[in-house]
LUMMI-331960 format. One record per residue (C-alpha): residue in one letter; residue number from 1; x, y, z. Coordinates in nm, 2 decimals, padded with zeros to 4 digits. Example, Ala and Ser with C-alpha at 12.3 -4.5 7.8 and 13.67 -1.06 7.14 Angstrom:
<kolses>
fiti/kevo/xx/yy/zz
A/1/01.23/-00.45/00.78
S/2/01.37/-00.11/00.71
</kolses>
This chain:
<kolses>
fiti/kevo/xx/yy/zz
X/1/00.20/02.94/00.65
X/2/00.05/02.67/00.50
X/3/00.13/02.30/00.39
X/4/00.02/02.05/00.12
X/5/-00.02/01.74/00.00
X/6/-00.01/01.73/-00.45
X/7/-00.18/01.38/-00.47
X/8/-00.20/01.21/-00.78
X/9/-00.32/00.88/-00.89
X/10/-00.22/00.74/-01.18
X/11/-00.30/00.60/-01.49
X/12/-00.23/00.23/-01.55
X/13/-00.45/00.00/-01.65
X/14/-00.55/-00.25/-01.52
X/15/-00.37/-00.19/-01.08
X/16/-00.22/00.06/-00.84
X/17/00.03/00.36/-00.85
X/18/-00.04/00.64/-00.70
X/19/00.29/00.93/-00.62
X/20/00.23/01.21/-00.39
X/21/00.43/01.47/-00.24
X/22/00.43/01.70/00.05
X/23/00.55/02.09/00.02
X/24/00.62/02.33/00.28
X/25/00.61/02.68/00.16
X/26/00.72/02.58/-00.22
X/27/00.99/02.34/-00.01
X/28/00.99/01.96/-00.07
X/29/00.89/01.77/00.30
X/30/00.81/01.41/00.21
X/31/00.75/01.21/-00.07
X/32/00.57/00.88/-00.08
X/33/00.43/00.66/-00.35
X/34/00.22/00.45/-00.27
X/35/00.23/00.07/-00.49
X/36/00.26/00.10/-00.84
X/37/00.23/-00.16/-01.10
X/38/-00.05/-00.29/-01.34
X/39/-00.16/-00.59/-01.59
X/40/00.14/-00.66/-01.83
X/41/-00.15/-00.59/-02.07
X/42/-00.10/-00.17/-01.96
X/43/00.37/-00.23/-01.92
X/44/00.30/00.04/-02.17
X/45/00.03/00.35/-01.97
X/46/00.27/00.18/-01.64
X/47/00.60/00.27/-01.80
X/48/00.47/00.66/-01.92
X/49/00.30/00.72/-01.59
X/50/00.65/00.59/-01.46
X/51/00.85/00.79/-01.67
X/52/00.59/01.08/-01.59
X/53/00.64/01.02/-01.24
X/54/01.07/01.12/-01.27
X/55/01.02/01.38/-01.43
X/56/00.79/01.60/-01.22
X/57/01.05/01.48/-00.90
X/58/01.32/01.66/-01.08
X/59/01.02/01.97/-01.09
X/60/00.96/01.96/-00.70
X/61/01.39/01.84/-00.64
X/62/01.31/01.54/-00.56
X/63/01.61/01.34/-00.43
X/64/01.51/01.02/-00.32
X/65/01.13/00.89/-00.27
X/66/01.12/00.88/00.17
X/67/00.81/00.62/00.20
X/68/00.69/00.36/-00.06
X/69/00.38/00.15/00.07
X/70/00.33/-00.19/-00.07
X/71/-00.05/-00.29/-00.05
X/72/00.01/-00.66/-00.14
X/73/00.25/-00.83/-00.34
X/74/00.02/-00.93/-00.63
X/75/00.22/-00.80/-00.96
X/76/-00.04/-00.54/-01.08
X/77/00.06/-00.33/-00.72
X/78/00.52/-00.41/-00.76
X/79/00.54/-00.53/-01.11
X/80/00.65/-00.15/-01.18
X/81/00.87/-00.13/-00.87
X/82/01.25/-00.16/-01.11
X/83/01.11/00.09/-01.30
X/84/01.01/00.34/-01.04
X/85/01.38/00.29/-00.83
X/86/01.61/00.26/-01.11
X/87/01.61/00.59/-01.15
X/88/01.59/00.73/-00.76
X/89/01.66/00.54/-00.48
X/90/01.39/00.53/-00.15
X/91/01.52/00.60/00.16
X/92/01.19/00.33/00.34
X/93/00.96/00.04/00.22
X/94/00.69/-00.04/00.46
X/95/00.45/-00.35/00.33
X/96/00.24/-00.60/00.55
X/97/00.42/-00.88/00.71
X/98/00.32/-01.22/00.46
X/99/00.37/-01.54/00.57
X/100/00.58/-01.77/00.26
X/101/00.19/-01.94/00.21
X/102/00.05/-01.65/00.10
X/103/00.37/-01.52/-00.06
X/104/00.29/-01.83/-00.31
X/105/-00.09/-01.79/-00.36
X/106/-00.02/-01.38/-00.44
X/107/00.19/-01.59/-00.66
X/108/-00.11/-01.85/-00.79
X/109/-00.28/-01.61/-00.90
X/110/-00.05/-01.40/-01.09
X/111/00.01/-01.72/-01.28
X/112/-00.33/-01.79/-01.35
X/113/-00.52/-01.47/-01.40
X/114/-00.15/-01.28/-01.56
X/115/00.10/-01.53/-01.62
X/116/00.37/-01.32/-01.86
X/117/00.38/-01.05/-01.51
X/118/00.48/-01.39/-01.28
X/119/00.77/-01.50/-01.59
X/120/00.93/-01.16/-01.42
X/121/01.32/-01.23/-01.14
X/122/01.24/-00.99/-00.95
X/123/00.87/-01.11/-00.87
X/124/00.95/-01.45/-00.81
X/125/01.16/-01.31/-00.59
X/126/00.96/-01.12/-00.34
X/127/00.75/-01.41/-00.31
X/128/01.05/-01.63/-00.18
X/129/01.13/-01.29/00.02
X/130/00.99/-01.06/00.02
X/131/01.34/-00.90/00.30
X/132/01.65/-00.98/-00.01
X/133/01.47/-00.90/-00.36
X/134/01.33/-00.48/-00.14
X/135/01.71/-00.42/-00.08
X/136/01.80/-00.48/-00.44
X/137/01.69/-00.08/-00.43
X/138/01.88/-00.08/-00.08
X/139/01.66/00.11/00.16
X/140/01.73/00.22/00.51
X/141/01.51/00.02/00.60
X/142/01.17/-00.23/00.55
X/143/00.90/-00.19/00.76
X/144/00.68/-00.42/00.80
X/145/00.34/-00.39/00.91
X/146/00.13/-00.64/01.12
X/147/-00.25/-00.56/01.28
X/148/-00.28/-00.44/01.59
X/149/-00.62/-00.62/01.67
X/150/-00.82/-00.36/01.68
X/151/-00.51/-00.12/01.85
X/152/-00.71/00.20/01.61
X/153/-00.49/00.41/01.38
X/154/-00.28/00.67/01.58
X/155/-00.50/01.03/01.56
X/156/-00.68/01.32/01.77
X/157/-00.90/01.12/01.89
X/158/-00.68/01.04/02.17
X/159/-00.48/01.35/02.22
X/160/-00.08/01.53/02.10
X/161/00.05/01.35/01.86
X/162/00.40/01.29/02.01
X/163/00.71/01.09/01.85
X/164/00.80/00.78/01.99
X/165/01.13/00.73/02.17
X/166/01.28/00.52/01.99
X/167/01.55/00.24/02.23
X/168/01.68/00.16/02.04
X/169/01.57/00.15/01.69
X/170/01.52/00.46/01.76
X/171/01.85/00.66/01.51
X/172/01.62/00.40/01.28
X/173/01.28/00.49/01.29
X/174/01.20/00.83/01.13
X/175/01.29/00.94/00.80
X/176/01.56/01.16/00.63
X/177/01.76/01.51/00.82
X/178/01.62/01.79/00.72
X/179/01.67/02.18/00.81
X/180/01.42/02.15/01.03
X/181/01.50/01.79/01.15
X/182/01.36/01.44/01.03
X/183/01.08/01.52/00.79
X/184/00.93/01.18/00.98
X/185/00.79/01.01/01.30
X/186/00.72/00.62/01.39
X/187/00.43/00.80/01.60
X/188/00.17/00.61/01.85
X/189/00.09/00.26/02.06
X/190/00.27/-00.04/02.01
X/191/00.65/-00.17/02.02
X/192/00.86/-00.28/01.77
X/193/00.84/-00.65/01.73
X/194/01.17/-00.75/01.59
X/195/01.49/-00.51/01.42
X/196/01.71/-00.68/01.23
X/197/02.06/-00.60/01.13
X/198/02.21/-00.62/00.77
X/199/02.45/-00.85/00.91
X/200/02.13/-01.06/01.06
X/201/01.93/-01.12/00.76
X/202/02.27/-01.23/00.54
X/203/02.31/-01.50/00.84
X/204/01.99/-01.60/00.70
X/205/02.06/-01.65/00.34
X/206/01.94/-01.31/00.29
X/207/02.17/-01.09/-00.05
X/208/02.19/-00.74/00.14
X/209/02.42/-00.49/00.02
X/210/02.67/-00.47/00.23
X/211/02.69/-00.08/00.32
X/212/02.31/-00.09/00.46
X/213/02.34/-00.21/00.83
X/214/01.93/-00.23/01.03
X/215/01.73/-00.30/00.79
X/216/01.43/-00.43/00.85
X/217/01.14/-00.42/01.13
X/218/00.83/-00.54/01.26
X/219/00.59/-00.28/01.36
X/220/00.19/-00.31/01.42
X/221/-00.05/-00.07/01.21
X/222/-00.13/00.15/01.59
X/223/00.19/00.32/01.41
X/224/00.08/00.60/01.19
X/225/00.42/00.80/01.05
X/226/00.36/01.19/01.14
X/227/00.59/01.42/00.96
X/228/00.56/01.77/01.15
X/229/00.60/02.12/00.97
X/230/00.47/02.52/01.02
X/231/00.14/02.49/00.98
X/232/00.07/02.14/01.08
X/233/00.10/01.75/01.11
X/234/00.06/01.51/00.86
X/235/-00.07/01.18/00.89
X/236/-00.01/00.91/00.75
X/237/-00.16/00.60/00.85
X/238/-00.18/00.24/00.78
X/239/-00.43/-00.07/00.86
X/240/-00.35/-00.41/00.75
X/241/-00.68/-00.65/00.69
X/242/-00.55/-00.89/00.79
X/243/-00.61/-01.30/00.56
X/244/-00.81/-01.53/00.76
X/245/-00.61/-01.81/00.81
X/246/-00.83/-02.11/00.71
X/247/-00.81/-02.01/00.36
X/248/-00.38/-02.07/00.43
X/249/-00.42/-02.37/00.51
X/250/-00.72/-02.50/00.25
X/251/-00.47/-02.34/-00.05
X/252/-00.16/-02.56/00.17
X/253/-00.43/-02.91/00.14
X/254/-00.45/-02.81/-00.29
X/255/-00.10/-02.74/-00.29
X/256/00.02/-03.05/-00.11
X/257/-00.16/-03.28/-00.31
X/258/-00.06/-03.08/-00.64
X/259/00.28/-03.18/-00.53
X/260/00.15/-03.54/-00.42
X/261/00.28/-03.49/-00.06
X/262/00.11/-03.42/00.27
X/263/00.04/-03.10/00.41
X/264/00.27/-03.12/00.72
X/265/00.57/-03.20/00.52
X/266/00.45/-02.92/00.32
X/267/00.43/-02.69/00.55
X/268/00.78/-02.80/00.70
X/269/00.96/-02.77/00.31
X/270/00.84/-02.42/00.27
X/271/01.05/-02.26/00.57
X/272/01.35/-02.32/00.35
X/273/01.44/-02.01/00.09
X/274/01.54/-02.25/-00.20
X/275/01.20/-02.51/-00.20
X/276/01.02/-02.19/-00.24
X/277/01.29/-02.09/-00.53
X/278/01.22/-02.42/-00.64
X/279/00.85/-02.41/-00.67
X/280/00.83/-02.06/-00.83
X/281/01.00/-02.17/-01.15
X/282/01.03/-02.49/-01.17
X/283/00.65/-02.60/-01.00
X/284/00.48/-02.38/-01.18
X/285/00.18/-02.53/-01.34
X/286/00.11/-02.68/-00.97
X/287/00.07/-02.39/-00.79
X/288/-00.15/-02.16/-01.02
X/289/-00.37/-02.54/-01.08
X/290/-00.36/-02.57/-00.64
X/291/-00.52/-02.16/-00.65
X/292/-00.77/-02.22/-00.92
X/293/-00.90/-02.51/-00.69
X/294/-01.00/-02.36/-00.44
X/295/-01.23/-02.20/-00.64
X/296/-01.31/-01.86/-00.51
X/297/-01.19/-01.54/-00.51
X/298/-00.95/-01.57/-00.19
X/299/-00.84/-01.29/00.06
X/300/-00.56/-01.19/00.11
X/301/-00.38/-01.00/00.36
X/302/-00.42/-00.63/00.21
X/303/-00.26/-00.28/00.39
X/304/-00.44/00.06/00.36
X/305/-00.36/00.36/00.44
X/306/-00.46/00.70/00.54
X/307/-00.30/01.04/00.43
X/308/-00.44/01.33/00.61
X/309/-00.39/01.64/00.91
X/310/-00.32/01.45/01.23
X/311/-00.51/01.78/01.36
X/312/-00.92/01.77/01.39
X/313/-01.17/01.85/01.21
X/314/-01.17/02.14/01.45
X/315/-00.87/02.29/01.52
X/316/-00.92/02.65/01.35
X/317/-00.64/02.58/01.11
X/318/-00.75/02.65/00.77
X/319/-00.79/02.35/00.50
X/320/-00.88/02.35/00.14
X/321/-00.93/02.08/-00.08
X/322/-00.84/02.12/-00.49
X/323/-00.87/01.92/-00.79
X/324/-00.87/01.78/-01.10
X/325/-01.06/01.42/-01.23
X/326/-01.04/01.45/-01.64
X/327/-01.23/01.78/-01.66
X/328/-01.35/01.85/-01.37
X/329/-01.23/02.02/-01.11
X/330/-01.32/02.10/-00.75
X/331/-01.27/02.35/-00.48
X/332/-01.34/02.47/-00.09
X/333/-01.41/02.14/00.05
X/334/-01.29/02.13/00.40
X/335/-01.20/01.79/00.44
X/336/-00.89/01.72/00.27
X/337/-00.78/01.34/00.32
X/338/-00.73/01.06/00.08
X/339/-00.74/00.72/00.25
X/340/-00.65/00.41/00.01
X/341/-00.83/00.10/00.12
X/342/-00.57/-00.19/-00.14
X/343/-00.76/-00.50/-00.10
X/344/-00.86/-00.49/00.18
X/345/-01.21/-00.73/00.20
X/346/-01.48/-00.51/00.30
X/347/-01.79/-00.68/00.22
X/348/-01.77/-00.86/00.51
X/349/-01.94/-00.77/00.78
X/350/-01.66/-00.80/01.05
X/351/-01.35/-00.67/00.82
X/352/-01.56/-00.34/00.76
X/353/-01.68/-00.26/01.09
X/354/-01.27/-00.41/01.28
X/355/-01.12/-00.10/00.95
X/356/-01.36/00.14/01.05
X/357/-01.34/00.11/01.38
X/358/-00.96/00.07/01.34
X/359/-01.02/00.47/01.15
X/360/-01.28/00.58/01.34
X/361/-01.08/00.90/01.52
X/362/-01.00/01.03/01.09
X/363/-01.30/00.88/00.88
X/364/-01.39/01.25/00.93
X/365/-01.12/01.46/00.76
X/366/-01.14/01.20/00.39
X/367/-01.24/01.35/00.13
X/368/-01.13/01.11/-00.14
X/369/-01.21/00.71/-00.07
X/370/-01.01/00.50/-00.28
X/371/-01.19/00.20/-00.36
X/372/-01.15/-00.14/-00.26
X/373/-00.98/-00.43/-00.54
X/374/-01.05/-00.24/-00.79
X/375/-01.43/-00.17/-00.76
X/376/-01.49/-00.51/-00.67
X/377/-01.79/-00.62/-00.55
X/378/-01.66/-00.88/-00.36
X/379/-01.44/-00.65/-00.17
X/380/-01.67/-00.37/-00.12
X/381/-01.98/-00.19/00.04
X/382/-02.26/00.03/00.09
X/383/-02.21/00.08/00.45
X/384/-01.86/00.20/00.38
X/385/-01.99/00.47/00.24
X/386/-02.20/00.58/00.54
X/387/-01.92/00.53/00.77
X/388/-01.71/00.70/00.51
X/389/-01.91/00.98/00.36
X/390/-01.66/01.09/00.14
X/391/-01.60/01.34/-00.10
X/392/-01.50/01.17/-00.40
X/393/-01.44/00.77/-00.52
X/394/-01.14/00.69/-00.68
X/395/-01.18/00.31/-00.88
X/396/-00.87/00.18/-01.05
X/397/-00.92/-00.02/-01.34
X/398/-00.92/-00.13/-01.65
X/399/-01.09/-00.38/-01.92
X/400/-00.95/-00.70/-01.79
X/401/-01.06/-01.00/-01.93
X/402/-01.49/-01.02/-01.87
X/403/-01.36/-00.88/-01.47
X/404/-01.66/-00.66/-01.29
X/405/-01.41/-00.36/-01.22
X/406/-01.58/-00.16/-01.12
X/407/-01.94/-00.40/-01.03
X/408/-02.22/-00.25/-01.15
X/409/-02.35/-00.23/-00.85
X/410/-02.03/-00.05/-00.73
X/411/-02.06/00.23/-00.94
X/412/-02.50/00.22/-00.88
X/413/-02.38/00.26/-00.43
X/414/-02.15/00.57/-00.61
X/415/-02.38/00.76/-00.73
X/416/-02.67/00.67/-00.54
X/417/-02.42/00.89/-00.29
X/418/-02.36/01.26/-00.22
X/419/-01.99/01.20/-00.41
X/420/-01.86/01.21/-00.74
X/421/-01.68/00.86/-00.87
X/422/-01.39/00.89/-01.10
X/423/-01.24/00.58/-01.27
X/424/-00.92/00.60/-01.29
X/425/-00.85/00.38/-01.65
X/426/-00.55/00.35/-01.85
X/427/-00.63/00.70/-02.06
X/428/-00.42/00.95/-01.94
X/429/-00.75/01.20/-01.88
X/430/-00.83/00.98/-01.66
X/431/-00.59/01.05/-01.39
X/432/-00.71/01.26/-01.04
X/433/-00.51/01.56/-00.94
X/434/-00.57/01.68/-00.59
X/435/-00.41/02.03/-00.35
X/436/-00.45/01.95/-00.01
X/437/-00.37/02.34/00.17
X/438/-00.31/02.25/00.55
X/439/-00.24/02.63/00.79
</kolses>
C-alpha cells in the first residue's frame, strides 16, 4: 500500500496556483490548494486552469477542497478564489495573520501594479476584513497563522508527531471525518491563541453565514497539519515570514500625509472597518500615492508551505518521485517533498536563516522548491539552494511590464546548481506535474 501526492503547478501567468491531492489506494484522502490568482492580464489563462482543475477534481471524486492555503493577499495570489470556489465547497482556509496596515500596503501595491484587479469588490472586501470576505465561501473554519518566532516546524527531528488534544476547540481543529477518521489533525507545539465563534464575529459587524458555528482561530507556525494513512503520514507545515515593523510605520506616515492627517489619528481611524472601506473605495489614489512614495520593494508578511513526509528519510519506507515538466520526465528520486516560499524575503540574511532553521528537520525531504516572489532577485539568495538542495526549482512567472521575473542572477544561480529549472508561465506546456509515492 502507498500514499500518493499528486501535485500540479498550474500555468496561470504572472501569479500562483498550486493544487494537489493525497490518494491512498486510488481513494482520495485529502485535497489542498496553495494560492489561486494571477495578474489581470492573464485572466484567461487563470480561468482555463481553474476550470481544468474542476474537471480533474471530479475524476478524483472530490466533493470539496479540504484545505485552502493563501500565502498573502496580493491580488495575483487570491483573485481566482471566487471562480475556484463557485463550483466546489471548501472546508478550511488557512492564511497568515495580517494587520490592517499590511493589507492596505498590499492594496496600494495592487493599485499601482495591476489596477484592474484592484477594482474587484471581493478583493476590496479581503483587504477590509478577510474573515468576513472569506466566510462567504462557507468554510467550516478559518485559521490565521502567525510566526512562532523560532518555534520550528513539526517534524522528524522531535520524535513521533501526535495530534493536539485541542481542549474545547479540538473538534474544529481537525479535518472532515472519513472512513479512517479525520483526514487531518493539527500537530506540533504552541497553544492556539484565540478562537472566535460566528456570533463573536457578527457582534463585531462581520457578515457571517448563520449556518456557521466555529469560524476563526489564530495559531502559530510551529504547528502543522498531519494526514495519517496506512502507508505513512503526510505533513503540511506552514512558515510565516513577517513584514518588518518599520515598513508598516513608513507607510502609515506616507498615507497620513496624503490624507492630510496625523499618523496617530490615522491609526485610530483604521480600527473601524467602515473607514478602511472608504479608503479602498473612495481614496484609492491616496493609497497608491502613499505606496509609490516609499520607492522600494516592500517585503510583505508571507506564508510558506512544506508538503511532504513526516517520517525521516532513513525510516525505511519506500518512496519515489516521478514527474513531468514540459516534455521532460524524471523518476526514481527518494526526496519527494515540495516546498513553496510565497513572497518570503529570503535575500535578507536574518530572515533566510530563520526560514532555514524553521524547516531544518524537513529540508532533506524536499525535491521541489518553488522560489520566492516569482524568482525576483529581491527575495532570493544562493544560500537558499545550498540549504535546501532541491532537485527541481519552479518559478511561477510570466512577462509583465519590465519586471525581471525571474531575475537573471536567480536563473544563473539555479543553472549553476545541480537542480533543474522550470519557469511556469501562462502556456499549458509549461505546467509541472508530479506524483510522490510513500510506502
